[in-house]
N, C-alpha and C positions, 0 to 999 in steps of 0.2 A: 775282651781284646778287640779292638776296632777292626783289625784285619779279618778276623774270623766272622765278625758281623757282616762285613762287606761281602765275603765269599759266600756266606749262607744266603744272603739276599740274592746274589747272582745265580746261585744254584737253584734256589726256589723259583726264581723268575724263569730260568731256562726250562725247568721241569714243567712249570705251569704252561708256558708257551708251547712246549712239545705236546703235552696231553690235550691242550685246547685245539691244536692243529690237527692231530690225529683224529680227535672226536669229530671235528668239523668235516674232515675228509671222508669219514665213514658214512656220513649222512648225504653226501653228494651222489649224483647219478654215476653209473658205472663209467669208468674211464677206459681208454684204449689199453689193450693188454700190455703194450710196451711200457706203460707207466706203472703197472702193478709190480713189476720186478724191482723198480727203483724204490717204490714205497716199502716193499718187504725188506729190502736191503737197509733202508734208512731206519726202519723200526728195529731190526735186529741190531744195528749198530748202536742205536740209542739205548736199547735194553742191555747190551753188553757193557756200554759205558756206565750206565746206572748201577750195574751189579758190582763194578769196581769201586764205587764210592761208598765208604763206610757209613753207618748209621749216624744221624745227627742228634741222637737222643742225649739227654742231659747226663746220663751216667756212663757215657762212653767217651774215651779219649782217642779212639781210633780216628774219628773225623778230624780232630785237631791235628794229630800227627800226620794224617794224609795231606791236609791243606798245607801245613808248614813244610813238609818234605817236597811236595810237588810244586808249590807256588811261592817258595821263600823269596826268590829274587823279585818276582812280580809284586809281592806284598811289600817288600822293602821300597821298591820304586814308587808304588802307590802311596805308601806312608809319607815319603819325602815330598811327593807332588802335592798331596793333600795338605800337609803341614804348611808348605809354601803358599798354597792357595788361601788357606784360612788366615795366615799371618798377613798376607797382602791385603785381604779383605779388611782385616782389623785396622791395618795401617791406613788404608784408604778411607775407612769410616771415621777414623780419628781426625783426618783432614777435613771431612765434611760435617763433623758433629757440631762444630760451632755454627755453621750455616743452618743446619737443621734446627738447632736450639733457637737461633734468631728468628727463623720463619715461624716456629711454634709460638714464640713470644708475640710475634706480630699478629698471629691468629687469635691468641688469647686477649690481646689488647683490643682487637676489633670486635670480638664476639662475646667476651665475658664481662669485662669492665668491673662494675661493682655488683653485678647480679650473682645469683647462685648457680649459673651455668658453668660447665666444665668443657675444656678441649683436651681430650685424652689421646695420646699417640697409641696406635694399635698396630697389629701385624708385625712384620719383622723388626721395625724400628722400636716398637714398644717391648718386644720380647727379647731383644738383644742379639738377634741373629741377622741383622741387616748387613748388606754389603754397601760399598761406596756408591753403587748405582741404584740402590733400592729407592722406591717411592716413599713419601711421607704420608702415611694414612692416619687420619685422626677421626675421632667421634665427637660430635658436638652434643653434649648432654644438656637438655633444655632446662632441667631443674634437678635439685637434690631431693625433692619431694617425690616419692614413688607414685602417689596418686596423680600429681600434676603431670608426671612423665607418661603415665598410662593414658590420661586424657589427651595429651599432646599426640601420642602415637595413633590414637583413634581418629583424631582430626587429620593426621598425616596420611592416613589411608585414602582420603579424598584427594583426587588428582588436582583439582583447582586449588585447594589449600596447600597441597604439597609444592606445586610449582610456584605459588606466591611466596611461601615461606623460604624456599630455596633461593629464590631471586632476592629476597631481603637479606639473606645471609651473604650471598655473593656481593651485593651492593655495599653491605657493611664493611666487608674486607676491602673492597675497592676504595671506599671513602677514606679508610684509614691507611691506605697504601701511600703515605706521603713521600716515601723514599723510592717509589717505583720498583718495588721488589718483584712484582708479578707482571707477566706478559699477558695483558687482558685480551689480546686478539686470539690467544689460544685457550681462553677460559670456556668451559662447557658446563651445561646443566643436564645431567642424565637422570630424568625423573621417571622413566618408564621401565627401568631395569629392575632386577630383583632387589638389589641394594642401591637405592637412589643416592647419588653423590653429586657434589659440586666439585668439578675437577679444575684445578688451577695449575698453571705452569710458571715456575719461577725463572728469573733471568740467570740464575746460576745452574740451571739444568735439573733441578729437583722438582718432580711432579708431586702435586698434593691432591689427595682425595679427601673430601669432608663428608663423612657419614652422619646420620642423624639418629640419636638415641638408640644406637645399636649396642645394647647392654651385653648381648652374647659375645660380640667381638671383643669387648673390653675384658670380660671374664676369661675368655679363651686365651687372650694375650697374656693375662696374668698367669694362667696355667702353664703355657709354654715357657714363660719367663722363669718360673720356678724350676721347671725341668732343666733349662739351660744352666741355671745357677747350681743345680744339684750335682751335675757331672759334666765336665767339659767335653766328654765324648759325644754329648748330644749335638753340640755345634759342629763337631767334626763329621759325624755320620750324616747330619742334615746337609752339610755342604757337599759331601760326596753324592748323596741321594738326589739333590737338586741338579747337580751337573750330569748325573747318569740319566735322569728323566729327560733332560734337555737333549742329551746325545741320542737317546732313543726316540726323540720327537714325540714324547708322551705328555709334554707340558703345554696345554693350551685350554684353559678353562672356558674360553669363549665358545668353543665347539664341543664342550662336554668332556674334555680330557682333564688331566690333573692340573691343579693350581699349586702354587708354592705352599699354601697352607695344607692341602691334601698330602703333599709329599712329606711335610714336617710331621703330620699326624701318623703317617705310615712308619716313619723312623722312630717316633716316640712309642708307638704301639709295639714295634719290634723289640725295642730296648726294655720294655716292661714285661714282655712275654718270653723272650729268649732265656732259656735255662742253661746255666753253667754250674760248675761245682760250687761256686759261691752264691748262686742265685741270679736273678735278673740284674741287668746293669742299673736300671732305674727301679726304685721301690714303688710301692703303691702310693702315689703322690697325694691323693686325696685323704689318705689315712695319716701320712706323715705330716702334712701341712693342712690339716683340717681347718685350723683357725684362719689361715690366709686364703684358702681356696673355697671356703663355704659360699654357696649361692645366696646365703642370707646376709653376707657381709655387705655393709653399705657401699654404694658405688664410689663415694668419695674416698673411702679407705683403700679400695682397689686402685683407684687412680693415683693415689699417693705412692703405693708400692711400685706401680709402673714407672713413675717419675724418678724413683731412686736409682742410683748407679747399679749396674749388674755386677754382682760379685759371685764368682764360681767357688763352690765349696771344695771341689776336688779337681785341681788342675790336671791337665792331661800329661802323660809321659809317653814318649814314643819308644816302646820296646816291642820286640817281636813275639815274645811269649812270656 
């Protein structure tokens, strides 16, 4: 049940923040006596509140009853709000999907041609959880041959080669941009970052990041995509978690905080670990889809799966219990 998943995350986050705060406070220098009374009262209040919350163990229905009785109205409102948000995102994405596909085809025409290279959508676009304002992240695979890719990445580690190669890629897209799809004044080459990218800006407002032979990103996208297709609650909980992280100001990977991918991984981990009477929401994905998620699967086959339409096996139904 999505509502219970959300409440459990909130309760766990609250408890974690409380214990982290009290632990930090206990290691600080002695404070004025007037503050000690406040700290004791807060600690007692938190302990008293925690004692009223039933156990969240798998074999207990007390926690479920507690949440439904205490937060029924709030959960219904959250459910309605979340459903509207996800449906609006999907409707918006449908409007921009044609543009995204057109941009992807432009990149493939410029960078693939008749070679054995690939341009693979990754991240939220490739996994099926993108919103209308999401970027278009792609990976340029230099060759289908594993040995050639390994040799390429060894050369790519050299800064001079890396900047030269990235510039050639940028110029190839520019030369093929006959319909002026991109705003070249906004084009950037980021070659000193952890994941080097050529960043392009389209005239329809979609930002494009081109990565290079990032096989991990392709396979991770395939994994998330299979989770999204396995159960529609993945998209719902992910949408809620992303908004919650933003509201808490915890999303900013540039300064060492959570990225969208980190948040998605937390949601997936929770759905695979949370125990209910019927077991976890998500099964052990690598066991269930061993043929599609194997690290030995050729990269071309992985790319073909990512290119296929997203089809959810278990559509969501909004019920309270």
